[in-house]
C-alpha positions as CSV (number, residue, x, y, z in Angstrom):
1,M,65.6,94.0,51.0
2,S,65.0,96.0,47.8
3,T,67.7,97.5,45.7
4,F,66.6,101.0,46.6
5,E,66.9,100.3,50.3
6,S,70.3,98.6,49.9
7,A,71.6,101.7,48.0
8,A,70.3,104.0,50.8
9,Q,72.5,102.4,53.4
10,P,76.0,104.0,53.5
11,Y,79.2,102.0,53.6
12,G,80.4,101.0,57.0
13,V,77.0,101.1,58.6
14,P,75.8,97.8,60.2
15,G,73.6,96.0,57.9
16,H,75.5,96.9,54.8
17,A,76.8,94.1,52.8
18,S,80.4,95.3,53.0
19,A,80.2,96.3,56.6
20,P,82.3,94.4,59.1
21,P,80.4,92.1,61.5
22,Y,79.4,93.4,65.0
23,P,82.3,93.1,67.5
24,A,82.0,90.3,70.0
25,A,80.8,91.3,73.4
26,S,83.6,91.7,76.0
27,V,83.7,89.2,78.8
28,P,84.3,90.7,82.2
29,A,87.5,89.6,83.9
30,P,87.1,87.2,86.8
31,Y,87.4,88.6,90.4
32,P,91.0,88.5,91.7
33,Q,91.7,85.4,93.7
34,P,92.6,85.9,97.4
35,Q,96.3,85.9,98.0
36,P,97.8,84.1,101.0
37,S,98.6,86.5,103.9
38,P,102.3,87.3,104.5
39,P,104.0,85.7,107.4
40,T,103.7,87.4,110.8
41,Y,106.7,89.5,111.8
42,Q,108.5,88.3,114.8
43,P,110.5,91.0,116.6
44,Q,114.0,90.1,117.6
45,E,115.5,90.9,120.9
46,R,118.0,93.8,120.8
47,P,120.9,94.4,123.1
48,P,120.4,97.2,125.7
49,V,121.6,100.6,124.6
50,T,124.4,102.1,126.8
51,A,123.6,105.6,127.9
52,V,126.1,108.2,126.7
53,P,126.7,111.1,129.1
54,V,125.8,114.6,127.6
55,V,128.7,117.0,127.8
56,R,127.4,120.6,127.8
57,P,129.6,123.3,126.3
58,T,131.1,125.7,128.8
59,E,131.5,128.4,126.1
60,D,128.8,130.3,124.2
61,P,127.2,127.7,121.8
62,L,127.0,130.5,119.1
63,S,130.7,131.3,119.2
64,L,132.9,130.5,116.1
65,P,136.5,129.6,116.1
66,A,138.7,132.5,115.1
67,K,140.9,131.9,112.1
68,P,144.4,133.5,111.9
69,A,144.5,136.6,109.8
70,T,146.7,136.9,106.8
71,D,148.2,140.2,107.5
72,A,148.9,141.3,104.0
73,E,149.7,144.9,103.2
74,E,146.6,146.7,101.9
75,D,146.3,150.1,100.3
76,D,143.8,152.5,101.7
77,P,142.9,155.5,99.5
78,S,141.8,157.6,102.4
79,T,145.3,157.6,103.9
80,G,147.0,159.3,100.9
81,P,149.3,162.4,101.1
82,D,148.0,165.8,102.2
83,G,146.4,167.7,99.3
84,S,145.5,164.6,97.3
85,I,141.8,163.9,96.4
86,G,140.4,161.4,98.8
87,P,137.2,159.3,98.7
88,T,135.2,162.4,99.9
89,G,136.0,164.1,96.6
90,R,137.9,167.0,98.2
91,P,141.6,167.5,99.0
92,K,142.8,165.9,102.1
93,R,143.5,168.3,105.0
94,H,146.8,168.3,106.9
95,I,146.5,166.5,110.2
96,P,149.5,167.0,112.5
97,E,151.1,164.1,114.3
98,P,149.6,163.7,117.8
99,A,151.8,164.9,120.6
100,M,152.6,162.5,123.4
101,L,151.0,163.2,126.8
102,E,152.8,163.9,130.0
103,K,149.7,162.9,132.1
104,H,146.3,161.5,131.6
105,G,142.9,163.1,132.0
106,P,140.5,164.7,132.1
107,A,138.7,162.6,129.5
108,K,136.9,163.9,126.5
109,V,133.6,162.0,126.3
110,L,132.4,161.1,122.8
111,A,129.0,159.6,122.1
112,I,129.1,157.3,119.0
113,C,125.5,157.7,118.0
114,N,123.1,157.0,115.1
115,Q,119.5,155.9,115.5
116,K,119.9,153.6,112.5
117,G,121.3,150.2,113.2
118,G,124.0,148.4,111.3
119,V,126.0,151.5,110.4
120,G,129.2,150.6,112.2
121,K,128.8,152.2,115.6
122,T,130.2,149.3,117.6
123,T,133.0,148.6,115.1
124,S,134.0,152.2,115.1
125,A,134.0,152.3,119.0
126,I,136.3,149.3,119.3
127,N,138.8,150.2,116.5
128,L,138.9,153.9,117.2
129,G,139.6,153.2,120.9
130,A,142.4,150.8,120.0
131,A,143.9,153.2,117.5
132,L,143.8,156.0,120.1
133,T,145.9,153.8,122.5
134,E,148.6,153.6,119.8
135,F,149.0,157.4,120.2
136,G,149.5,157.1,124.0
137,R,145.9,157.8,125.0
138,R,144.0,155.9,127.7
139,V,140.5,154.9,126.6
140,L,137.4,153.7,128.3
141,L,134.8,152.1,126.2
142,V,131.2,152.3,127.5
143,D,128.8,149.7,126.2
144,F,125.5,151.6,126.4
145,D,123.5,149.1,124.3
146,P,121.4,146.4,126.0
147,Q,122.4,144.0,123.2
148,G,126.0,144.0,124.5
149,A,127.6,144.1,121.1
150,L,130.6,146.1,122.3
151,S,131.3,143.5,125.0
152,V,130.9,140.6,122.5
153,G,133.2,142.4,120.0
154,L,136.0,142.3,122.6
155,G,135.6,138.7,123.4
156,I,133.5,139.1,126.7
157,P,130.3,137.1,126.9
158,P,127.7,139.6,128.4
159,H,125.4,136.9,129.7
160,A,128.0,135.7,132.1
161,L,128.6,139.0,133.8
162,D,127.4,139.5,137.3
163,Q,127.8,143.3,137.3
164,T,127.5,145.7,134.4
165,I,126.8,149.4,133.8
166,Y,123.2,148.7,134.8
167,N,124.2,148.0,138.4
168,V,126.2,151.2,138.7
169,L,123.6,153.3,136.9
170,I,120.5,152.1,138.8
171,E,121.5,150.5,142.0
172,H,124.3,152.9,142.9
173,G,125.9,150.2,144.9
174,P,128.9,148.7,143.1
175,N,132.0,150.8,142.7
176,L,132.7,151.7,139.1
177,D,136.3,150.5,139.3
178,D,135.0,147.0,140.3
179,V,132.8,146.8,137.2
180,V,135.3,148.1,134.6
181,I,137.1,145.2,132.8
182,R,140.6,145.3,131.4
183,T,140.7,144.3,127.7
184,T,143.5,142.6,125.8
185,V,144.5,146.1,124.4
186,E,146.8,147.9,126.8
187,D,145.4,151.2,128.1
188,M,141.9,150.3,126.9
189,D,139.2,149.4,129.4
190,L,135.6,148.4,129.0
191,L,132.4,149.2,131.0
192,P,130.3,146.2,129.9
193,S,126.6,145.8,129.4
194,N,124.0,143.1,128.9
195,I,120.2,142.8,128.5
196,D,119.6,144.1,132.0
197,L,120.2,147.6,130.7
198,S,116.9,147.4,128.8
199,A,115.1,147.8,132.1
200,A,117.0,151.0,132.9
201,E,115.1,153.1,130.4
202,V,111.9,152.3,132.3
203,Q,113.3,152.7,135.7
204,L,115.0,156.1,135.0
205,V,111.6,157.7,134.1
206,A,110.8,158.2,137.7
207,E,114.3,159.5,138.6
208,V,115.1,163.1,139.4
209,G,117.5,164.4,136.7
210,R,117.1,161.2,134.7
211,E,118.9,162.7,131.7
212,H,122.1,163.1,133.6
213,A,122.3,159.6,135.1
214,L,125.2,158.5,132.9
215,L,127.1,161.7,133.6
216,R,126.9,161.0,137.3
217,T,128.1,157.5,136.7
218,L,131.2,158.5,134.7
219,R,132.2,161.4,136.9
220,P,134.5,159.4,139.2
221,V,136.7,158.1,136.3
222,I,136.9,161.3,134.2
223,D,140.4,162.1,135.4
224,K,141.7,158.6,134.7
225,Y,141.2,158.5,131.0
226,D,141.9,160.7,128.0
227,Y,138.9,159.5,125.9
228,I,135.6,157.9,126.9
229,L,133.8,156.4,123.9
230,V,130.1,155.6,124.5
231,D,128.5,153.1,122.1
232,C,124.8,154.1,121.9
233,Q,121.9,151.9,121.0
234,P,120.2,152.3,117.7
235,S,117.4,154.6,118.9
236,L,116.8,158.1,120.2
237,G,115.4,157.0,123.5
238,L,116.3,158.0,127.1
239,L,119.6,156.0,127.1
240,T,120.8,157.8,124.0
241,V,119.7,161.2,125.5
242,N,121.8,160.3,128.6
243,A,124.8,159.6,126.4
244,L,124.4,163.0,124.6
245,A,123.9,164.8,127.9
246,A,127.2,163.4,129.2
247,A,129.2,163.8,126.1
248,D,131.5,166.6,124.9
249,G,131.1,165.6,121.3
250,V,129.1,163.3,119.0
251,L,130.7,161.0,116.4
252,I,128.1,160.0,113.8
253,P,128.9,156.8,111.7
254,L,126.9,157.2,108.5
255,E,126.6,154.4,106.1
256,C,127.0,155.4,102.5
257,E,123.4,154.4,101.7
258,Y,120.3,156.6,100.9
259,F,118.1,155.7,104.0
260,S,121.0,156.3,106.4
261,M,121.5,159.7,104.9
262,R,117.9,160.6,105.4
263,G,117.9,159.5,109.0
264,A,120.8,161.9,109.8
265,A,118.5,164.9,109.7
266,L,116.4,163.5,112.6
267,L,119.6,162.8,114.6
268,M,120.7,166.4,114.0
269,D,117.4,167.7,115.4
270,T,117.8,165.6,118.6
271,I,121.4,166.9,119.0
272,Q,120.2,170.4,118.7
273,K,117.5,169.9,121.4
274,V,120.0,168.4,123.8
275,Q,122.3,171.4,123.2
276,E,119.6,173.8,124.0
277,R,118.0,172.1,127.0
278,L,120.6,169.7,128.6
279,N,124.1,170.1,127.4
280,P,125.3,173.4,125.9
281,R,128.9,172.2,125.5
282,L,127.8,169.4,123.2
283,E,129.3,169.6,119.7
284,I,129.4,167.4,116.6
285,T,132.9,166.0,116.5
286,G,132.5,164.7,113.0
287,I,130.6,162.4,110.6
288,L,132.3,159.2,109.7
289,A,131.4,157.7,106.3
290,T,131.3,153.9,106.7
291,M,130.7,150.9,104.5
292,F,131.8,152.9,101.5
293,D,132.2,150.9,98.2
294,P,134.0,153.0,95.6
295,R,133.0,150.6,92.9
296,T,129.3,151.5,93.1
297,L,127.8,154.7,91.7
298,H,125.3,154.8,94.6
299,S,128.0,155.0,97.3
300,R,129.8,157.8,95.4
301,E,126.6,159.8,95.0
302,V,125.7,159.5,98.6
303,M,129.2,160.5,99.6
304,A,128.9,163.6,97.4
305,R,125.6,164.5,99.0
306,V,126.8,164.1,102.5
307,V,129.9,166.3,101.9
308,E,127.7,168.9,100.2
309,R,125.2,168.8,103.1
310,F,127.5,168.7,106.1
311,G,130.7,170.2,104.8
312,D,133.9,170.2,106.9
313,I,132.4,168.2,109.8
314,V,132.7,165.1,107.6
315,F,136.0,163.3,108.3
316,D,138.5,162.9,105.5
317,T,138.9,159.3,106.7
318,V,136.4,156.9,105.0
319,I,135.8,153.3,106.2
320,N,135.5,151.0,103.2
321,R,133.6,147.7,103.1
322,T,135.9,144.8,103.9
323,V,135.7,141.2,105.2
324,R,138.2,142.1,107.9
325,F,135.7,143.6,110.3
326,P,133.5,140.5,110.6
327,E,136.7,138.5,111.2
328,T,137.6,140.8,114.1
329,T,134.2,140.3,115.7
330,V,134.7,136.5,115.8
331,A,138.3,136.9,117.1
332,G,137.2,139.4,119.8
333,E,140.0,141.8,118.9
334,P,140.3,145.2,117.2
335,I,141.5,145.3,113.6
336,T,144.6,147.2,114.7
337,R,145.7,144.0,116.4
338,W,144.1,141.3,114.2
339,A,145.3,142.7,110.9
340,P,147.5,145.7,111.7
341,R,148.6,146.3,108.1
342,S,145.2,146.1,106.6
343,A,143.4,149.0,105.0
344,G,140.8,149.0,107.8
345,A,143.5,149.4,110.5
346,K,145.2,152.2,108.6
347,A,141.8,154.0,108.2
348,Y,141.1,153.9,111.9
349,R,144.6,155.1,112.8
350,A,143.9,158.0,110.4
351,L,140.6,158.6,112.1
352,A,142.2,158.6,115.5
353,R,144.6,161.4,114.3
354,E,141.6,163.4,113.1
355,V,139.7,163.0,116.4
356,I,142.8,164.1,118.4
357,A,143.3,167.1,116.2
358,R,139.7,168.2,116.7
C-alpha cells in the first residue's frame, strides 16, 4: 500500500494500522437439552363431605338490626319562641295549644303529595301521624304507593300481606276494618299497600267514576278518625289524582333544593285542575320545607325563594337534615318514639300543632 493510500484511510476503519482487529464471529448457543418429565400426579382419596342443612331466614333478608337510639337533647331552631326569626327568615307566628277532643271524627283527609321522589313524603306521614296522636287525635295512615314504603317504615313487610288497600279498592270484597293494621303507636292505624297496587292504575281506567275510587273506599271509616294521612306515590298519575279527589287538604313536602322547587309549579297546576273539575273543597294545607341544611348557602337561598313565592302557606316548621330519620326507618318506629327529645321529634310536634291550627 502506498503512503498516500495509507493516509487516506481514517483512524478506526478496518484496514488501518491502528484499527482494532475484526471481532470474532459469535458462535450460536447449543439447543436446550430435553428435561426429564415431572412425576405424574396421583390423586389422593378424600373423606366424603357431610351435607349441611340450609336454614332459610324467616325475616326479610334486606332487614337491618335496629340499634338503640341515644336520646340526647337536641335544639331545634324552628321551635323557638313566638316572634323570633325562624329558618324561614320571617318571625314565627303564634300557634295555640291544641284543645283536647271530646269525641273523634269526622276525619280531615290530608294528601301528602309531591311528584318528585325522595323529598320526605313517607317520613312526614309517619312522624306527623305519630305527633298528632300525642295531642289526642286518632290517625289513619293510608299507604297509597305501590312501593309500600309507609308500611316498611312502620315495621310491616308488605310482601307478606294477604290483603291490602288494593283488595278493597278494586275487588270491593274485603271489609276495610279487616285490612287496617294496628301499629305500635296508640291511636294510629295503617291501611297497608304493596306492589299489587301498581295494577290498580290500569284497572281503574275502565271504572265509572275512577277518580273517586279512594273516596268511596275511605267513606266507611271517616267518622272513626280525626285525621287520615294519604302517602302518595311520586307521580301525578291516576292514583295521585284519586288522593287529591278524596282529600280536604294537600300537604306538600318540598326539599330545599333547586329542582324540587321547580317541580312545585307543576304540582300546583294539577291541584288547581282537581279543584276545578273534581274536588272544589280541596285546599293547600301548607308547604313543608324538608332536608334543610342551614350551613349551606344553597339551602338558605331556596328557602328564601320558596317563602317569597308561596308566602303564608309555607309552614314555620322546617325539617332539618339529620341521621335520625334513617335510623327510624330501620327501627320501624316514628321519631317521636325512637328519639323523643331529638330535634326531628320536636319539629314534627311543632308541625302537628300547625296542622291542627289550620
